[in-house]
ROZAVO-704549 format. One record per residue: x, y, z of N, C-alpha, C in turn. Coordinates in steps of 0.001 Angstrom, whole numbers, plus 500000, padded with zeros to 6 digits. Example, Ala and Ser with C-alpha at 12.3 -4.5 7.8 and 13.67 -1.06 7.14 Angstrom:
ROZAVO-704549
513190494310507800512300495500507800513200496700507800/512850497750507080513670498940507140512900500030507870/
end
This chain:
ROZAVO-704549
501038498707500014500059500132499852500604501351500018/500610502073499288501177503668499125500966504115500295/501723504616500952501876505358502212502094506681502005/501004507600502229501233509266501765501024510005502903/502069511165502837502030512255503826501717513548503088/501085514332503768501085515853503507502005516791504488/502446517384504046503327518050504865503389519995504357/502505520324505688502287521752504945502315522951505906/502238524305505521502355525479506414500849525974505779/500311526345506893499051527138506836498988528400507944/499155529327507335499575530728508555498392531536508817/498080532304507940497564533480507971495928533178507976/495232533049507081493827532453507130493649531005507209/494991530144507011494326528984507356493709528305505910/493921528980504818493731528638503494493588527299502877/495123526865503235495598526049502538495385524821503200/495397524582504690494960523357505525493303523221505134/492593524030504971491301524070505141491150523378503621/491434523948502590491557522986501335491845521959501614/492872521379502124493295519992502182492250519062502877/491503519681504223491165519057504810489602518918503940/489476519416503509487834519393502540488137518631501331/489573518545500354489452517779499396490272516360499733/490748515871500762491840514779501112490857513931501586/489594513316501530488952512554502376488833511008501537/489355511107500311489231509856499558490553508801499578/491874509592500286492861508692500542492994508879502253/494345508326502659494461508030503730496174508735503823/495845510049504706497859510311504775498041510463506192/499250510668506193499522511158507514500019512710507621/499430513265508487499376515051508427500768515480509375/501617516479508878502558517412509894502285518542509588/502320519467510453502157520667510361503632521185510893/504442522057509499505740522376510103505790523632511071/504960524412511043504591525404511664504464525081513568/503716523756513604503252523315514981504299522183514976/504520521277514253505031520234514944507026520608514473/507216521646514843508901521758514434510099520950514800/509662520227515618510748519501516609510362517868516197/509314517810515549508927516340515110509943516020513966/510387514668513890511319514147512809510415513342512005/510493513811510841509060513269509677510092512338509054/509353511025509178510397509785508494509792509809507190/510317510692505997510174510675504822510329509251504207/511704508524504501511440507203503784510216505809504088/509253506442505069508242505546505201507198506013504207/507412507073502978506341507123502498506571507462501142/505638506871500100506100506638498899505796507843498258/504753508489498420504100509852498192503992511075499277/504264512079498752504303512956499719504007514447498945/503077515139499831502153516215499306503125517548499864/503511518277499535503964519696500326502943520847499746/502783521447500668501293522534500745501703523538501671/501578524436500568501915526243501447501051527375500933/500610528085501575500454529475500919501691530013500245/501290531211499055502598531751498813502648533181500210/504186533209500351504505534338500645505573535054500135/505601536195499975506471536944498952506964536327498013/505887535591497483506404534941495879506995533613496017/506992532975497115507576531487497437506548530711498534/506994529719498566506426528650499538507011529639501010/506014529251502066506425529710503329507849529277503771/508679530359504412510116530084504695510386528713505398/509806528164506270509933527220506868509670526316505914/508752525940504943508892524925503995509900524721503147/510651526038502694511815526095501862512742525428502542/512810525703503918514394525169504446513743523955504897/512693523517505070512760521940505268512947521183504032/512690521909502486512830521283501334514496520782501098/515117522223501505516259522133501162517573521276502452/516430521265503515517510519975504300517024518438504024/516188518345503118515722517136503108515773516842501345/516235517173500430516245517016499026516718515694499063/517681515212499832518039513855499242517145512831499410/516494512815500075515293512078500871513857512244499965/513700512931498913512919512934498054513149512457496742/514251511959496640514652511345495449513783509798495340/513064509763494208512603508347494093511044508087494744/510533509590495082509447509567495425508612510169494643/507202509975494894506224510529494226505858511804495076/506009513042494570505756514493494998504961515468494352/503963515734495054503114516485494550502914518264495480/502843519029494507502627520461496040501470520977495361/500867521660496437499873522643496668499988523866497031/499444524981496328499695525954496763498738526859496781/498312528000497483497191528896497640497860530527497622/497003531178497066497769532528496695496780533650496409/496975534593497045496008536169496987495980536177495355/496974536265494952497069536277493333498126535765492539/498192535331490984499391535239490135499665533610490465/498422532488491044498288531333491278498878530262489948/498743530998488914499362529911487941500980530280487768/501387531240487897502860532000488114503678531370488900/503047531427490352503876530853491266503676529716491483/502823528749490875503028527383490425504199527166489599/504394527714488438505654527659487583506830527550488472/506735528699489442507982529062490488508488527988491406/507349527524491798507259526179492647507941524948491877/507480525015491056507346523730490297509210523887489692/509937524923489560511149525040489382512188524845490325/511561525512491535512064525137492614512467523688493154/511378522580492860511225521586493406512348521023492208/512238521421490838513224520580490147514764520984490291/515243522276491025516183522764491082516729521998492372/516339521405493309516090520270494272515995518692493465/516279518601492642516387517377491921515434516523492309/514068517064491963512672516226492364512040516458490681/512219515991489739512075516466488486510515515751487720/509832514798488947508645514639488574507719515062489461/507677516186489512506818517166490481505626517923489569/504332517503490134503274517857489707502563518810490556/502030520377490410501620521116490854500096521858490985/499528521948491879498242522421492275498196523620492816/497588524558491791497394526252492511495797526780492823/495587527426493635494384528277493594494298529425494268/493533530372494001493567531631494468492885531245496096/493198532277496788493166532143498402492216533441498831/491849533874499528491611534790500392492720535607501094/493183536881500874494145537462501596494164538777501808/494767538935502943494780540636503295495827540896504043/496603540704503146498320541242503780498444542650503183/499103543270504177499593544661503685498340545590503077/498756546202502231497530547138502124496403546593501444/496413545212501269495285544472500902494036544566502186/494395544824503321493767544995504633493131545873504495/493091547196503868492777548738503682491197548301503001/491506547614501994490029547235501221489500546074501470/489829545438502624489153544109502621489332543015502334/490694542784501715491222541774501017490635541626499615/491163540105498828490967540333497829490872538329497884/489804538078496846489200536678496785488576536056497791/487590537053498531486870536511499676485974535341499144/485958533916500263485446533296499753485962532144498953/487468532294498827488386531148498117489459530979499502/489816529514499446489209528611498220487737528155498339/487244527747497611485466527418497702485206526197497036/484207525533496678483617524359496328484286524058495195/484399524949493986485057524224492868486540523987493271/486837525351493769488483524537494278488791523737494859/488018523206495982488095521711496172487670520879495422/487031520864494367486704519682493428487760519684492476/488222520779492168489702521109491438490823520322492020/490852520057493330491940519596493603491976518172494073/490498518025494514490000516689494252490329515839493304/490122516370491892490222516193490956492018515672490496/492500516666490674494177516821490850494639515357491516/494219515352492412494737514224493365494263512940492740/493196512507492414492619511368491987493677511161490638/493441512159490049494734512002488530496494511845488985/496847512351489759498014512082490191498648511287491437/497640510463492084497998509823492983497510507956492877/
end
């Protein structure tokens, strides 16, 4: 049986973890929150499939996620790796960046799912934010389809 892990960071509005929880009921996963479980040793060798999920902060995945990936890149070889990102804008452009980042870590077979998400960072707070209600029902269904196609 293919053992799967979800390793995630979800901080500001918890867009990423809420999307994941709504979309991942068809498979069994071990969940790791890098922001909460900082001292937990994640046994990457136990997993055949690993999903990395993060909101986008300053144009990239959360810095804790980036550092985790840099520190464990050798352990990702020969794994099925998926990435899920949420962002206030530019979801497709960020998906290309994330894919490139994983390829730089020698993870060549990477698939990325991205969607817009509610964002009130910085000046967006003054206007009440952007993408209210996102991720939404369609985003959840799109992620379910993505997972069904790639797992």
